N, C-alpha and C positions, 0 to 999 in steps of 0.2 A: 489614822482617822481619828479628825478632833473635833469635837461636839459643843460648845459653847450658848451656858440657861439653855438648852430643849429635852424635858422629862422624855424616856427612852416612849419604846412605838409601845411595849404591854402594858403602861400602865395609862388612866382615863389621862387626856388636859385638865390642866390646873387653871383654867383659861374664861374670858369672861363669857354670860350669855346674849354672844351676839345677838343673838331674832329678838330679844327682849329690851335691851336697850336702844336709847337714842344718842346719834353721832355725839351729844353734849354732853352723855354721863360718860360711852364711854373716854371718850377725849380726856373727863378730870379721871377714870382709873386710870387711864396710862398716865397724867398727870402726875397721880402719886404713886407711880414705876417708877416718873424718872425718864418714863422714852421719849413723852411731849411738854417741850416749853410754858410752863404755866400764863406764860404774857395772850397764850393763842387760845384759849379762856376768855379771852376778857374780847377777843374776837369774834363771838362763833360765830360767822359773815365768812370766812375766812378757811374752817373747818369740809366742811359740804368738799370741796376741790380735794382736801389733804384724807379725807377718810373710807374713801372708797376705795384705793389703796391698803391701806391701815387693814382696815373691815376685810377685804380682798386677805395681807399675808398673816389677820389672826386664823382666819378658814382656812388658810394650806399646812394650817401649824397644828389648827386642831384637827386637821387630816390622815392627817399621818402616824397614824395607832393600828396595834392587830385587830383584826375582827375575832369578833367569837372567844372558837378556842385556839383561834388555830400556834401554828407552833412555831418560831424563828429559829433557822439558823441561824451558828454563832457567824461573827463575821470572821470571816477571809482575813483579821489585817489585827494588826497593832490599835489601841484605841487609848486613849487620851482624853479628860470630861474638864472642862470644864466652870466654875458655875461662882455664884457668891453666895455668900452667907445670910445675906437678908435678901432674899428671894421668894419672895411669898412665888411665882407661879412654879420656879424649880424650885425646889428646896431643896438642900445638898443631901437629907438621906431617900429625896428620887435622885435624883444625881447615883449619886453610889447603883444603887440599882441597874446601873447600866450596862456595869462586872455579865452583869447571866446571855451578855449580847458580843459580848468579848471573847472570838476562838482566839487568838492570841496571846498575846500583852495587854495588863489595862494598869491604869492612873486617872488619880481621881487630883487637879488644886483647886482647891478653894481659897478666892478672896476675900480673909477678913472684911468683913463691913459694905463690898458690893452685892446690889439688888441687881434687879432680872436685867438694867442695862447695864453691863458691868460694859460691854467691848467701847461702848464711849464715854463709861464715869473710871474705866482703869486701864484708857487705849495703853500705855505703858505697858504695865502689868500682863494685860493680855497681851500685848505683842512678845512681849518675853516668854511667858510659859509657851508661845507658837515658836517661836524661838526653837528656845531649846529644846520641845519634844523635834522636830527639822532637823537640829543639830545629830541630835540623837538617835533620829532615823539613819541621814547619813551614811554614821558610821556603822552603822547594828546592834547597836546599845537596844533598841524597842523588839 
């Protein structure tokens, strides 16, 4: 299993307080994180159709958490986590705690200088890391 820029389910998400924010405030926050091009802030009328799926996605990400004192069994797979050193939503120290959920091998790769949207910012590096994990899995290294 490969996880990218996502907090483990046992931690509360470090997300945005969506219900307390306007679409423009959410868009500004996502622009600061590198997830929305700044040009969209100049066209607030374009935000309406864009923000509905964005807010749904953010709510979905926030909902994938363990509730209460539930104990999660370790996943029956090798677990590789990829993150960015500048990610404020899923920082490296949080990503490292995915180790608690690894039932087999665990590895963590942190891309220096990358933020939360490293899949688009650092596409070639993320692709290379995923390919390396897949190659190791194929030959039984993990």
